[in-house]
N, C-alpha and C positions, 0 to 999 in steps of 0.2 A: 589545936588538934595535934596530937603526938603521932610520930611516924614509927610504925612497928618495924624493927629490924631483927634479923636472924643471923647469928654467927654459926656457919656450918663448917665443921672440921671433918673432912673426909680423909680416910686413910686406907691404904691397900697394901697387901704384902707383895704383890707382883705387878709390875708395870703393864703387863698384858691384860690385867683386869680393867675393863672400862669403868669410867666414873658413872655412866648411865644417864647422862643428860645431854641435850642439845640446846645451844643458845642461838639467839638471833640478835641483830642490831650491831651497834658500834658507831663510832664517830663518822665513818665513811658512809653509813646508812642514815645519818641524822636521827638516830633513835637510840635510846639506852640499851645496853646489853641486857637481854631478857631471857629467862628460861623458856624455851619453846616446847620442849618435850622432856619428860622424866620416864625412864623405863621402869615398869613395875618390878619390885624386888631388888632393884639396883642399889649400889652404895648411895647414890644421890637420893633415892626414895627413902632409904633408911635414915638419912640425915634430915629429912623434912623438906627437901627442895620441892617446889610446886610450880606448875606451869603459870607463867605470868610474873614470877618473882623477878625483880630487877637486881642485877649484880652491881653492887656499889664498889666493892673492892675484891681484888684477887690477891691473896696474901696481904701485904701492907700497902699495895699500890691501888690508888683510885682508878676506876675505869672510865672516868669522864672524858679523858683524852685518847682512849685506846680505839684503834680501828679493830674490826672484827678479827682479822688475822693476828694482830698483836695480842689480843685477848686469848686466842687459841694458843699462841706460843707461850704466853705466861702460864697457862694451865699445864701445858706439856712440860715446861721447865720447872714446875713445882714438884716434879718427881712423884713420889708415892704419898705425899702429904699435901692436901689442897685445902686452904682456908679461904672461905668466901664470906663476904658480908652482903646480905640480901635485904631487900625491902619488899 
């Protein structure tokens, strides 16, 4: 059985524009980082993110070892270009 992955490349012109998704989980919650909510019409929705998607990588870094706050910081530090690998 193959695992379907999606490489989402989000880009914005202004850092004040939200990505448009909320995540849950992380190492500190003993659950994978997962998309909890996608705002309709947002950058995340336009890139194909869906509720329940598991975030495997933020940029080139695996999320296996990340606590929730560390994942949030990685997303913030990505600036206006956010690359996600999702399952």
